[in-house]
C-alpha positions as CSV (number, residue, x, y, z in Angstrom):
1,M,-11.3,-3.1,-4.3
2,S,-8.2,-5.4,-4.5
3,V,-6.9,-6.8,-7.8
4,T,-8.2,-10.2,-6.7
5,E,-11.7,-8.9,-6.1
6,S,-11.7,-6.9,-9.4
7,W,-10.4,-9.8,-11.4
8,S,-13.0,-12.1,-9.7
9,R,-15.7,-9.8,-10.8
10,V,-14.5,-10.0,-14.4
11,M,-14.3,-13.8,-14.2
12,S,-17.8,-14.0,-12.7
13,L,-19.3,-11.9,-15.5
14,L,-17.6,-14.1,-18.1
15,R,-18.7,-17.3,-16.4
16,V,-22.3,-16.1,-16.4
17,H,-22.5,-14.4,-19.8
18,A,-19.7,-16.0,-21.9
19,P,-19.2,-19.5,-20.3
20,A,-17.5,-20.8,-23.4
21,D,-14.9,-18.0,-23.3
22,H,-14.5,-18.5,-19.6
23,A,-13.9,-22.2,-20.0
24,D,-11.1,-21.5,-22.6
25,L,-9.1,-19.6,-20.0
26,P,-6.2,-21.5,-18.5
27,G,-5.4,-21.9,-14.8
28,P,-3.0,-19.9,-12.7
29,A,0.8,-19.4,-13.0
30,T,3.0,-20.8,-10.3
31,E,5.4,-18.9,-8.1
32,R,8.2,-20.9,-9.8
33,M,7.1,-19.7,-13.2
34,L,6.9,-16.1,-12.1
35,T,10.3,-16.2,-10.3
36,A,11.9,-17.7,-13.4
37,A,10.4,-15.0,-15.6
38,E,11.6,-12.3,-13.3
39,E,15.1,-13.7,-13.4
40,R,15.1,-13.8,-17.2
41,M,13.7,-10.2,-17.5
42,G,15.9,-8.9,-14.7
43,I,13.0,-7.1,-13.0
44,S,10.5,-7.9,-10.2
45,L,6.9,-7.9,-11.1
46,H,4.6,-5.5,-9.2
47,G,2.6,-7.2,-6.5
48,D,-0.8,-6.7,-8.2
49,L,0.6,-8.2,-11.5
50,R,2.0,-11.2,-9.6
51,T,-1.4,-11.7,-7.8
52,W,-3.3,-11.5,-11.1
53,L,-1.0,-14.0,-12.8
54,L,-1.3,-16.4,-9.8
55,Q,-5.1,-16.4,-10.6
56,N,-4.9,-16.7,-14.4
57,N,-1.8,-17.1,-16.5
58,L,-3.3,-16.3,-19.9
59,D,-0.6,-17.8,-22.0
60,L,-1.9,-19.9,-24.9
61,P,-1.0,-23.6,-25.0
62,E,2.4,-24.1,-26.7
63,E,0.8,-25.7,-29.7
64,D,-1.4,-22.6,-30.3
65,V,1.5,-20.1,-30.2
66,D,2.1,-18.4,-33.5
67,D,5.8,-17.6,-33.9
68,E,4.9,-15.2,-36.8
69,V,3.3,-12.6,-34.5
70,A,4.9,-10.6,-31.7
71,C,2.3,-11.5,-29.1
72,C,-0.3,-14.3,-28.7
73,G,-3.3,-14.5,-26.4
74,F,-7.0,-15.3,-26.2
75,D,-8.6,-13.4,-29.0
76,G,-11.4,-11.0,-28.4
77,F,-10.9,-10.5,-24.7
78,P,-10.9,-7.8,-23.2
79,D,-11.8,-6.1,-26.5
80,E,-11.5,-6.7,-30.2
81,G,-8.0,-6.6,-31.4
82,S,-6.2,-6.9,-28.1
83,F,-5.8,-9.5,-25.5
84,F,-4.4,-10.1,-22.0
85,L,-0.9,-11.5,-22.0
86,G,0.3,-14.6,-20.1
87,I,3.8,-14.6,-18.5
88,R,5.5,-16.1,-21.6
89,A,4.0,-13.4,-23.8
90,M,4.8,-10.7,-21.3
91,E,8.4,-11.8,-21.3
92,R,8.7,-11.9,-25.0
93,L,7.2,-8.4,-25.5
94,Y,9.2,-7.0,-22.6
95,A,12.4,-8.4,-24.2
96,S,11.6,-6.7,-27.5
97,R,10.8,-3.3,-25.8
98,S,13.5,-3.1,-23.1
99,T,16.8,-1.3,-23.7
100,S,20.2,-1.3,-22.2
101,C,19.9,2.3,-20.9
102,G,16.5,1.6,-19.3
103,F,14.3,3.8,-21.6
104,D,13.6,4.6,-25.2
105,P,14.6,6.9,-26.8
106,P,17.8,7.2,-24.9
107,D,17.9,11.0,-25.1
108,Q,14.4,11.5,-23.5
109,P,14.5,10.1,-19.9
110,D,11.7,12.3,-18.7
111,S,9.2,11.4,-21.5
112,P,10.2,8.2,-23.1
113,F,8.1,6.0,-25.3
114,W,9.2,3.0,-23.2
115,R,10.8,2.4,-19.8
116,N,12.2,-0.9,-18.5
117,E,10.1,-0.5,-15.4
118,W,6.9,-1.1,-17.5
119,I,5.7,-4.6,-17.8
120,P,3.2,-5.2,-20.6
121,F,0.1,-7.2,-19.7
122,L,-2.2,-6.4,-22.7
123,S,-1.3,-6.0,-26.3
124,D,-2.3,-6.4,-30.0
125,Q,-0.6,-9.2,-32.0
126,D,2.1,-6.8,-33.3
127,G,3.1,-5.4,-30.0
128,W,2.4,-1.9,-31.3
129,M,-0.1,-1.0,-28.7
130,G,-1.2,-2.1,-25.3
131,K,-1.2,-1.6,-21.5
132,F,1.5,-1.9,-18.9
133,V,2.0,-1.9,-15.2
134,D,4.7,0.4,-13.8
135,V,6.6,-1.8,-11.3
136,R,7.5,1.3,-9.3
137,D,4.0,2.3,-8.3
138,G,1.5,-0.2,-9.8
139,C,-0.1,2.4,-12.1
140,V,-1.4,1.2,-15.5
141,G,-0.4,3.1,-18.6
142,R,-0.7,2.6,-22.3
143,W,1.5,2.8,-25.3
144,F,0.9,3.1,-29.0
145,V,3.9,3.1,-31.3
146,G,4.2,6.5,-32.9
147,E,2.2,8.3,-30.2
148,P,3.2,9.6,-26.7
149,T,3.0,7.0,-24.0
150,V,0.3,7.6,-21.3
151,T,1.3,6.9,-17.8
152,G,-1.1,6.6,-14.9
153,E,-4.2,6.0,-17.1
154,Y,-5.5,3.9,-14.2
155,E,-4.2,4.1,-10.6
156,S,-3.9,0.3,-10.3
157,L,-4.5,-3.0,-12.1
158,A,-7.6,-3.3,-9.9
159,R,-9.0,-0.1,-11.2
160,Y,-8.4,-1.3,-14.8
161,F,-10.2,-4.6,-14.1
162,D,-13.1,-2.6,-12.6
163,F,-13.3,-0.8,-16.0
164,V,-13.2,-4.2,-17.8
165,A,-16.0,-5.4,-15.5
166,E,-18.1,-2.3,-16.2
167,T,-17.6,-2.9,-20.0
168,L,-18.8,-6.5,-19.6
169,T,-21.8,-5.3,-17.6
170,R,-22.7,-2.9,-20.4
171,I,-22.4,-5.7,-23.0
172,A,-24.6,-8.0,-20.8
173,D,-27.3,-5.4,-20.5
174,G,-27.3,-4.8,-24.3
175,S,-26.0,-1.2,-24.2
176,S,-22.8,-1.8,-26.1
177,P,-23.0,-0.9,-29.8
178,V,-19.9,-3.0,-30.7
179,C,-20.2,-6.2,-28.7
180,R,-22.7,-8.7,-27.5
181,F,-22.8,-12.2,-25.9
182,A,-23.9,-15.0,-28.2
183,E,-23.6,-18.8,-27.8
184,G,-21.5,-18.4,-24.7
185,R,-19.0,-16.0,-26.2
186,L,-18.1,-12.4,-26.7
187,V,-19.0,-11.4,-30.3
188,W,-17.6,-8.1,-31.6
189,S,-19.2,-6.4,-34.6
């Protein structure tokens, strides 16, 4: 399944089961926005990440951005405590993580906590944990400050979105112990 098909499946599930959350999501990024972000970051986005952002750029409106937190996004999606990043939030977190030598720590090039080839697309508000796309191969990994970074957790962004769709399906059929749909929204317990 392509990233477009996987993300469409996620959006269809939200539209049916959480229409209020679905309605809150903004429209797509533009090629111009993505090109400008790539120039500022000094790296090209992976094709799947670009395709996803051209479907939904999940940046909050400027007036809702909280400068006191490292990352902002739509609360409670895809899970409690983390959220998908839009291009502005990706840039901001990428800038705080990237290093002049290309990886951190500088003396561990084979098992770093962070590489400049990783573009974050999901995070908590502090930027301490989240998921990234490796621009070299499109694999999805995860980081958590203070723990080893996991690369290749999912073979692609499409596979990760398949996982999110499966989670939403479990919530819809009532088999999730930590989340339900109520009044058109995802509600976490």
